C-alpha positions as CSV (number, residue, x, y, z in Angstrom):
1,M,-18.2,-4.0,-10.5
2,M,-15.9,-1.3,-11.5
3,R,-16.3,1.1,-14.4
4,D,-13.7,0.9,-17.3
5,V,-10.4,2.5,-16.3
6,T,-8.6,4.2,-19.0
7,G,-6.2,7.2,-18.9
8,R,-3.7,7.4,-16.1
9,L,-4.8,5.7,-12.8
10,M,-3.2,6.9,-9.6
11,L,-3.9,4.7,-6.6
12,L,-3.1,6.0,-3.0
13,D,-2.2,3.7,-0.3
14,T,-4.1,6.1,2.0
15,A,-3.1,4.8,5.6
16,S,0.6,4.7,4.6
17,L,0.4,8.4,3.4
18,Y,-1.5,9.8,6.3
19,F,0.9,8.1,8.8
20,R,3.9,9.8,6.9
21,A,2.0,13.1,7.0
22,Y,1.3,12.8,10.7
23,F,5.0,12.2,11.6
24,G,6.2,14.6,8.9
25,V,4.1,17.6,9.8
26,P,4.2,19.1,13.2
27,E,1.4,18.3,15.7
28,S,1.1,22.1,16.5
29,I,-0.9,22.3,13.3
30,R,-4.6,22.4,15.0
31,A,-8.0,23.2,14.4
32,P,-9.8,26.0,16.0
33,D,-10.7,24.0,19.0
34,G,-7.1,22.8,19.5
35,T,-7.4,19.2,18.0
36,P,-4.3,18.3,16.1
37,V,-4.9,18.2,12.3
38,N,-1.3,17.7,11.1
39,A,-2.1,14.3,9.2
40,V,-5.3,15.8,7.6
41,R,-3.7,19.0,6.1
42,G,-0.3,16.8,5.4
43,L,-2.4,14.5,3.5
44,L,-4.3,17.1,1.6
45,D,-1.0,18.9,0.7
46,F,0.5,15.6,-0.5
47,I,-2.6,14.9,-2.6
48,D,-2.1,18.5,-4.2
49,R,1.2,17.9,-5.1
50,L,0.8,14.4,-6.5
51,V,-2.0,15.7,-8.8
52,R,0.0,18.7,-9.9
53,D,3.2,16.8,-10.6
54,H,1.7,13.6,-12.1
55,R,-1.6,14.8,-13.7
56,P,-3.6,11.6,-13.2
57,D,-6.9,11.2,-15.0
58,R,-8.3,9.1,-12.3
59,L,-7.5,9.0,-8.5
60,V,-8.6,6.5,-5.7
61,A,-7.8,6.7,-2.2
62,C,-7.5,3.0,-1.0
63,M,-8.3,2.1,2.5
64,D,-7.8,-0.5,5.0
65,A,-11.2,-1.9,5.6
66,D,-9.2,-4.8,7.4
67,W,-5.6,-4.0,8.2
68,R,-5.1,-7.7,9.5
69,P,-7.4,-10.1,7.5
70,A,-8.3,-13.4,9.3
71,W,-7.6,-15.4,6.2
72,R,-3.9,-14.1,6.3
73,V,-3.6,-14.6,10.2
74,E,-5.1,-18.3,9.8
75,L,-2.2,-19.0,7.3
76,I,0.6,-17.2,9.5
77,P,-0.6,-16.4,13.0
78,S,2.2,-13.9,13.5
79,Y,1.1,-11.7,10.8
80,K,1.1,-8.2,12.2
81,A,0.5,-9.6,15.5
82,H,2.8,-7.1,17.3
83,R,0.8,-4.2,16.0
84,V,-2.6,-5.2,17.5
85,A,-3.7,-3.0,20.2
86,A,-6.8,-4.9,21.0
87,E,-8.5,-8.1,19.6
88,H,-12.0,-8.3,18.2
89,T,-13.6,-11.5,17.7
90,G,-16.6,-10.0,15.8
91,G,-14.6,-7.8,13.5
92,P,-11.0,-6.6,12.6
93,D,-8.4,-6.2,15.4
94,V,-7.8,-2.8,16.4
95,E,-4.4,-1.4,15.2
96,E,-1.9,0.3,17.5
97,V,-2.2,3.9,16.2
98,P,-0.9,7.2,18.0
99,D,-3.7,8.7,20.2
100,T,-3.6,11.9,18.2
101,L,-3.8,10.3,14.8
102,S,-6.9,8.2,15.4
103,P,-9.4,10.9,15.6
104,Q,-8.0,12.4,12.4
105,V,-8.8,9.5,10.3
106,P,-12.7,10.1,10.1
107,V,-12.0,13.7,9.3
108,I,-9.8,12.7,6.4
109,E,-12.4,10.2,5.3
110,S,-15.2,13.0,5.4
111,V,-13.0,15.5,3.5
112,L,-12.2,13.2,0.7
113,D,-15.7,12.3,0.3
114,A,-16.8,15.8,0.3
115,V,-14.2,16.7,-2.3
116,G,-15.1,13.8,-4.4
117,I,-12.1,11.8,-4.5
118,A,-13.1,8.1,-4.8
119,R,-12.5,6.3,-1.6
120,V,-12.4,2.4,-1.6
121,G,-12.2,-0.1,1.3
122,V,-13.7,-3.6,1.2
123,A,-14.4,-5.8,4.1
124,G,-12.0,-8.4,4.8
125,Y,-9.2,-6.8,2.8
126,E,-6.3,-4.4,3.0
127,A,-5.7,-1.5,0.9
128,D,-3.0,-3.5,-0.7
129,D,-5.6,-5.8,-2.0
130,V,-7.8,-3.0,-3.3
131,I,-4.9,-1.6,-5.1
132,G,-4.0,-5.1,-6.6
133,T,-7.4,-5.4,-7.9
134,F,-7.6,-1.9,-9.4
135,T,-4.2,-2.4,-11.0
136,A,-5.3,-5.9,-12.4
137,R,-8.3,-4.5,-14.2
138,A,-6.9,-1.0,-15.3
139,G,-6.8,-0.5,-19.1
140,G,-4.1,2.1,-19.0
141,P,-0.7,3.2,-17.1
142,V,-1.0,3.0,-13.2
143,D,0.8,5.0,-10.3
144,I,0.7,3.4,-7.1
145,V,1.7,5.9,-4.3
146,T,2.9,4.0,-1.2
147,G,5.4,4.0,1.5
148,D,5.1,0.1,1.6
149,R,7.7,-1.7,-0.3
150,D,5.2,-4.8,-0.5
151,L,3.5,-3.2,-3.6
152,Y,6.7,-3.3,-5.7
153,Q,5.4,-6.9,-6.7
154,L,2.8,-5.1,-8.7
155,V,5.5,-3.1,-10.9
156,D,5.2,-4.0,-14.6
157,D,6.9,-1.9,-17.4
158,A,4.9,-3.6,-20.0
159,R,1.6,-2.4,-18.7
160,G,3.1,1.1,-17.4
161,I,2.6,0.2,-13.7
162,R,5.1,1.9,-11.5
163,V,5.2,2.6,-7.7
164,L,6.0,6.2,-6.5
165,Y,7.7,5.7,-3.1
166,P,8.0,8.7,-0.7
167,V,11.8,8.8,0.1
168,K,11.8,12.1,2.4
169,G,8.7,13.0,4.0
170,V,6.2,13.3,1.1
171,G,7.9,15.7,-0.9
172,T,10.6,13.5,-2.8
173,L,9.3,10.6,-4.6
174,Q,11.2,7.5,-6.1
175,A,9.6,6.3,-9.2
176,T,10.2,2.5,-9.1
177,D,10.1,0.5,-12.4
178,E,11.7,-2.5,-13.4
179,A,15.0,-1.3,-13.9
180,A,15.1,0.3,-10.5
181,L,13.8,-3.4,-8.9
182,R,16.6,-5.0,-10.8
183,E,19.3,-2.6,-9.7
184,K,18.5,-2.7,-6.1
185,Y,16.9,-6.3,-5.5
186,G,18.2,-8.2,-8.7
187,V,14.3,-9.2,-9.3
188,D,11.2,-7.9,-11.4
189,G,7.8,-7.2,-9.8
190,P,6.6,-10.7,-9.3
191,G,9.9,-11.9,-8.2
192,Y,9.8,-9.1,-5.5
193,A,6.8,-11.1,-3.6
194,D,9.2,-14.3,-3.7
195,L,12.0,-12.2,-2.4
196,A,9.9,-10.9,0.4
197,L,8.6,-14.2,1.6
198,L,12.0,-15.9,1.5
199,R,13.7,-12.9,3.4
200,G,10.9,-12.4,5.8
201,D,9.6,-8.9,7.0
202,P,9.8,-8.3,10.9
203,S,7.5,-5.2,10.4
204,D,4.7,-7.4,9.2
205,G,5.4,-10.3,11.3
206,L,6.6,-12.6,8.5
207,P,9.3,-15.0,9.7
208,G,11.0,-15.9,6.4
209,V,13.3,-18.6,5.9
210,P,16.0,-18.7,8.7
211,G,19.5,-18.0,7.3
212,I,18.2,-16.8,4.0
213,G,18.6,-13.0,3.8
214,E,17.9,-10.6,1.0
215,K,21.1,-11.2,-0.9
216,T,20.9,-15.0,-0.8
217,A,17.2,-14.9,-1.8
218,A,18.1,-12.7,-4.7
219,R,20.8,-15.2,-5.7
220,L,18.4,-18.2,-5.3
221,L,15.8,-16.5,-7.6
222,A,18.4,-15.5,-10.2
223,G,19.5,-19.2,-10.3
224,F,16.1,-21.0,-10.2
225,G,13.7,-18.3,-11.4
226,D,11.0,-18.3,-8.9
227,L,10.0,-20.0,-5.5
228,A,8.6,-23.2,-7.4
229,G,12.0,-23.4,-9.2
230,I,13.9,-23.1,-5.8
231,M,11.8,-25.7,-4.3
232,A,12.1,-28.1,-7.3
233,A,15.9,-27.5,-6.7
234,V,15.8,-28.6,-3.2
235,D,14.3,-31.9,-4.5
236,D,17.0,-32.2,-6.9
237,P,20.2,-33.7,-5.5
238,K,22.3,-32.3,-8.5
239,A,21.1,-28.6,-8.2
240,K,23.5,-26.1,-7.1
241,L,22.4,-25.6,-3.5
242,T,24.7,-25.6,-0.4
243,P,23.9,-28.2,2.0
244,S,22.8,-25.5,4.6
245,Q,20.3,-23.8,2.0
246,R,18.8,-27.3,1.1
247,R,18.3,-28.0,4.8
248,R,16.9,-24.5,5.7
249,L,14.6,-24.4,2.8
250,D,13.4,-28.1,3.3
251,E,12.7,-27.2,7.1
252,A,10.7,-24.1,5.8
253,R,8.2,-26.1,3.8
254,P,5.3,-25.5,6.0
255,Y,5.8,-21.8,5.9
256,L,6.7,-21.7,2.1
257,A,3.3,-23.5,1.3
258,V,1.2,-20.8,2.8
259,A,3.5,-17.6,2.6
260,P,2.8,-16.8,-1.2
261,K,-1.0,-16.4,-0.3
262,V,-0.3,-14.1,2.5
263,V,2.5,-12.0,0.7
264,R,0.7,-11.7,-2.6
265,V,-1.9,-9.0,-2.9
266,A,-5.3,-10.2,-3.8
267,A,-6.2,-9.3,-7.5
268,D,-10.0,-10.5,-7.2
269,V,-11.5,-8.1,-4.4
270,P,-15.1,-7.6,-5.0
271,L,-14.8,-3.7,-5.8
272,P,-17.7,-1.3,-5.6
273,D,-18.8,0.7,-8.6
274,V,-17.1,3.8,-8.2
275,D,-16.4,6.9,-10.3
276,T,-12.8,7.3,-10.3
277,A,-12.5,10.3,-12.5
278,L,-10.5,13.1,-10.8
279,P,-13.2,15.6,-9.5
280,R,-12.9,19.2,-11.0
281,V,-15.4,20.8,-8.5
282,P,-16.3,19.5,-5.1
283,R,-18.9,16.8,-4.7
284,D,-20.5,18.4,-1.8
285,P,-19.5,21.9,-1.3
286,A,-21.6,22.8,1.8
287,A,-20.3,19.8,3.7
288,L,-16.7,20.8,2.7
289,E,-17.2,24.4,3.8
290,E,-18.3,23.1,7.1
291,L,-15.3,20.7,7.4
292,A,-12.9,23.3,6.5
293,A,-14.2,25.9,9.1
294,R,-14.4,23.1,11.8
295,W,-11.1,21.7,11.5
296,G,-9.1,24.8,10.0
297,L,-8.0,23.2,6.8
298,G,-7.4,26.6,5.3
299,G,-4.7,26.7,2.6
300,S,-4.3,23.1,2.3
301,L,-7.8,22.5,1.1
302,Q,-7.9,25.7,-0.8
303,R,-4.8,24.7,-2.7
304,L,-6.0,21.2,-3.6
305,L,-9.3,22.5,-5.0
306,T,-7.4,25.1,-7.1
307,T,-5.3,22.2,-8.5
308,L,-8.4,19.9,-9.0
309,G,-10.0,22.7,-10.9
310,A,-7.1,23.7,-13.1
């Protein structure tokens, strides 16, 4: 269930943004008890700036309830395997996260809740899937804020869906639309998912097709349309493929049969019923006051509240 979303919707890939805040803001930013709060304050500053610059009507902080879903790992076992700090049989694996960032995540969640910014994570899914589902159901334009290029696959000019990608820290954002994708990668939004699975992505443990890099993948997609078109060409002796391309793609069939499900974000996540409207006043002022004092959130929180109330 989700209430009808109209007006401009902004979706935050929250973990991607607080990781950037953590590495972009000095660890000397600390709470009164000496605990680092650089990721907390950096994220609040970032949200303040996003709301000021882009004026969304609705805002959702999308969370990773499961950063490495079992259904993806079952299809491609190497998926994000190098980032596992500890394996859990009964629930999500533990991701390798800097020691001083982990304790800041519950603080971020408590502050967002007290401010009244909708926060959505769904068991068994990544934040990308939550973003994909909100985007699929949106009735108006969508701004997706992420440092993860995987979400370029959702870009769609006709529906007003673009990605705001932080280029430097969190201050400079690159607005990515179809023209930007075509210029840099030679593909549109859906084509980006095919490009990514062909070329592979070491940061996500996706092997790709050996010998097919980004440029070759873009050329193949330009010539044959999409992954299905490329595989039809492998089976067509008259199709213009080099012998090595044909052989490599043929040998990669087992991977290419499952990779689309792993790489493409889900659009059918069971979203909870949440109010995504931008809060004008804090949802829980007493809790927020306590959090601000305990964690020394000072100017960062005050600026955000002023912007939301404006």
